[in-house]
Structure formats: structure tokens, C-alpha cells
N, C-alpha and C positions, 0 to 999 in steps of 0.2 A: 552086638556091634558097638564099637567104641564111639566116643564123642567125636573123635577126629574123622572116623569113617562116615558118620552121619553128616558132618559138615561138608565133606567132599561130595557126597551124593546130592545134597541140597544145592551146591554150586553148579553141578552138571545140569540139574533141572532148570535153574534160572537161565543158564546160557542157551538152552534149547528153546525157551519161550521167545517169540518175536517181540521186538519193542513196540510198545503201544504209542501210536501217534496221538497228539492232542486232537480232541474232537472238534470238527469244524461244521457248523450248521450249514445245511444245504442252501446254496445261493448266497452265502456270506463271503465277502472278499477276504483275501489273505491280508493280514495286517501289514501296512507299509513300513519300511524302515524309518527311523526317527528323522533323518535328513529330508526324506521325501515328504513326510508329514509336515515338517517345518516349512518346506517350500510351498506346499499346498496352502498352509495357513497364511503365508505371506501373500500369495496370490489373492486370497479372499480379502485381505486387508487392502491391497491395491485396488481391487475391484470396487470395494466399498467407498474408498476415497474418490475414485473417478466418477462414481455415480452421485456424489453430493451435488444437489442442484445449485446453480448459480443464482445470485440475488438479482431479481428482475428490476430493471430500471424502466420506469414509466415514460416512454418517449413522448406521449401526448402531454404529460405533465411538464416535461422539460420545455416543450414548445409554448405552453401556456405561460410559463414564467419567463419567456424570452430567451431561454438558453439554447445553445447549439443543439440541434437534433442529432441524436446518435445514429439514426437509421437512414438519413438522407441529407441532401445539401440544399434544402429549399431556401434557407436564408443565405443566399450567395454572398451578400455584402459582409455579413458577420464572419462567414467562413473565410473569405479572402483576407479580412483584416487580422484574423487570428493567425493566418499563415505568416503574415509579415511579422507578427509579434513573436511567434515561436521559433522562427528561423535562427536568429542569433543564439537563442537558448540551446537549440539542438547542436549548433556548431560548437558552442563551448563544451557541451556534454561529451562530444566525441573528439575534443582536442583540436578543432579547426578554428578556434577563435584567436583573438589577438595575443592571448597569453594563456599559459597553463594554469588552471584553477584547481584548488583542492576542493573535493566534494562537488564537482561541477554538475553531477547528476541529481543533486538536491536543490530544488527550486522552491522558494517561498514567495507567496503573493501576499502583500500587505498594503497598508495605506497609512497616512498620517493620522486621520481621524475616522470615526465611524461614518457609515453612510456614503462612502465614495465608490462602492461597487466592487470591492476586492473579492468577496465570495463569489459573486457573479462571474468575475474574471477568472478565478481559480477553477471553477467547474468548467467553464468554456475552454480554458487553456488545456485542462486535462483531457477533455473530450476531443479536442483538436489534435493533441499529441498522440492520443490513442489510435488515431487514424493512420499514423505513420507505420509503414510496414516493418521498420527496423527497431521499433521501440515498444515496450509495454509500460504502462503508467500506473503508479500507486498514488491515489489521491488521499491525503491525510487531513482530517479535520483537526487543526491545531488552534482554532479560535474557541477557547474553552468557555468564555462567558456566553457567547451566542450560539455556537455550534450549528450554524445554518446548513452546512453540507449534510450533517447527520440528519437533520430534520427534513431537508428537501428529498433525500434519498430514502426516507422512512426507516432509518437504522437506529431510532431511539430505543434505549433499553439493552442494546447489544454491547458486549465488552469492547473496549477500544484502547486508544492511546494512553489515557490516564490509568487504566487498569494495569497495563504491563509496566508502566513506570513505578507504580506504587507497590506492586507485587512481583518480587524478583523470582518467584517460583513459576510464574506464568511465562510461557514462551511468546515472544513478540509475533511470531507467525500465526498464532492462534486467533488473533484479532483481525487478520487480513480477510476481507470479504471479496470473493471473486464475483464480478457481475456478469450479466449476459451481454454486456457491451464488449465486443472483442478488444482485447489488450488493456482493459480497464479493471483495476481493483481499487477497493476503498477501505480505509481504516476510520471507523467512527470515533467520536470524542471519548466515549466511555463514561464512567462515573466520575463526576467532578471531585477534585481533591483541594484541600485548603492551601497547600504549599506548592502551587503550580510552578512558580518561578524557580524554587529550589529543586523541584523534580526535573525541570528543563535543564538546569545547570549541573545535574549530577552525572557521575560516570555511567550510571545506568542508562541515561538518555543516549549517550554515544553508542552503547551496545545495542539499544533498540533501533537506532538509526542504521547501524550496520546490518542488522537482521532485516530491516525493511528493504534495504537495498538488494538483498538476496544474492544468489549466485549468478543471476542473469546480468551480464555487463551492460545490457541495453535497457535496463529498467530505470526509468526516471521517477523520482519521488517528488510529488508536488504537494506542498503544505499550504493550507489556508491559515493565516495567522491573524491574531487580533491586531488592531491598529497600533502603530509604534508609540504614539503619544497618549494612548488610552490605558495601556496596561504595562506592568513591569516585565511580565513573562515574554512579551513579544520580542523585546530586544535580546533576551537570552536565547529564544528559539532561533532568531535570525543569525546569531553567532555560530550556529552549527551548519548553516547553509552555505552553498557555493555560489548561488545566484539568487538575486533579489529582484522581484518585479514590484515596484511601488506604484499603486494606482492613485491618480490625482483627479479629483472632480473638477471639470472645466467650469470657470466662472463661479466657483464656490470655495475652493480651498485657497487660502491666501498664500502668497509666495513666502512670507515669513514662516508660516506653519510648515510648508514643504521643506524649507531650509533647516528648520529645527529637527524634523524627522530624519533628514539626510545626515545631519551631524551625529545622530545617535548610531549611525551605521559606521562604526570605526574599525571594521574588519577588512580583509582583503577581497571581499566578495565582488562579483560583477553585478552592477546595479543598473536596472532599466526603469525609466519613468514612462508611464503610460497614461495619456490623457483620456479620461472617460467622460461620458455625458456631454459631449460636445454638440452644440447646436449648429453643426455645419450642414449645408444642403446635401441632398442625396448623392450629388455628383462628386462630393468630396468624402474624405475618410471620416467615418464615425469614431474610430480609434485613431489617435495621432500619437505615435510613440517615437521616442529617441532614446538611445542607449549610450552610456559612457562608463568608463572604468572608474 
């Protein structure tokens, strides 16, 4: 038999043999297509993100410090006064104020000097705003020297504002801490940096603020700032804001000091003065506030 004849006979033999299917172990599933496996992987990632626990806010600790309780309205007087303070801020944020403001959803709470109650006011304002059905609130600790909000909420050691400003590889959303208080998120101060004023004045700062604002048009970003006359970075921080709440301690802060602090606000922001620590009788307002453009 010639070589050609042998090859033809071999070919006939191969055609008669049935194709061998890949062996599948009993009980093992058929391998899913690539797209389906990618979808399954995405679902696992989503489930993992959703199950990340929220940061617990100690409601009893808030009450002990005289702060607005996040779970009830036992302090009716404080609750009502905060409603009066936040109303014009919310109107400006949604465009119902007297004029259209740039960055109206960015609100900074500051004072002329230390010890006037600005951090106390910033936390209470954020908690009160978070009770609104139409808003969610991001409270940012921007008082770098003292970082009272970070300490009060037990967020020391966590990355925060200064970390995302100093490291451009870090995403701003990574430092947002969602709490178990409905509609309330927090950004701690993070690791302190030596050039705070320069970081606040950088292009990176504006990018971080845009990311903090998020895609949610109803998100209000509330900053606690260091006092205007105590640090240089406070005035730089305020320049990025659309609304300013300046806390004034009653019978303590001199008018000349208040005027000096106001003169440092040379931007187009909406400015509100809030009188704190007033010794008014219970029948009158503890907070006495007035607002002007």
C-alpha cells in the first residue's frame, strides 16, 4: 500500500471517531461567559460596598456636650433657634434668597476669635440641616489647629481633608465617613500639614470641594473653620465658600474685633452674624441672629 493510500485510510478512521467533549466533573457548573462573570463580580463589589457599616455617633455624648440630639427633640429651645438660623441658608442654597450666589451650597461657620462657640454651632447646624427631608449634609472639619469636630466624633487617626489636599493620588470621596445619623456624613481633619494656607489656596482645593459636593444637587457642605483673626488659612478657606455664618460671643467680643473680622471677608459671600452665649431669660431667644448681604 502506498503512502497516499495509508493516509486516506487514516483520515477515514478519524472521521468515524466521535468528538471527545471536555470532561466536566459531576456536580460542577458550566463555566459562565466572560460578560456574565464580570457582572457577577460587579454585584459582589456592590454588595460589599453596601454592607460597609456606618460610623456610630454617640447620641448620649452629644447630649452631655450640650449639642443637638440626633435622635429626638428634647431640647426644644435649641431646636427652634437652629431652625431660624438655617432657614435663610437653605433658601440661598436652592436659589430662593435675595440674590443668586456662587457655591451657595458651601457654608462655613467661623468667628473672629477662639472660644466664641463656632464648632458648637457648626455641629448643631449640620445636625439640624440633616433633619431636612430634601437635603443631605457633609460636615467638614476645617479647623486644622484644634480639630474639635474630629475629636468629638471620635475620628482621630482617620484620613481626612488635609490628606486629600496633600496627596493628589487620593480620591476626595475616600475620606467621606457616612454616619448612622440619617443624611449626615463627616470629613475629619486628617494629618496636619505645614502649608495649610497654601493647600487651601491651591487648584487642588477647588477640585476637592467639587468632589465633596458630589452628584447630589441637594448636598450641603458645612465647614468648621478656624477663627478669622487667629489663622491665615481661615480667610483662604472662606474665599471658597458661598455662605458664611460668623459666630459672635455676647458681652465678650468687642465691636471693633467683629468689624475687623468682617473687613477680612472681601468676597461676594452671603454673611450671617449669630449672637451666641447670650444671657437672655428663657422666654427670649438664646441665639439672636441677623443676616445681611
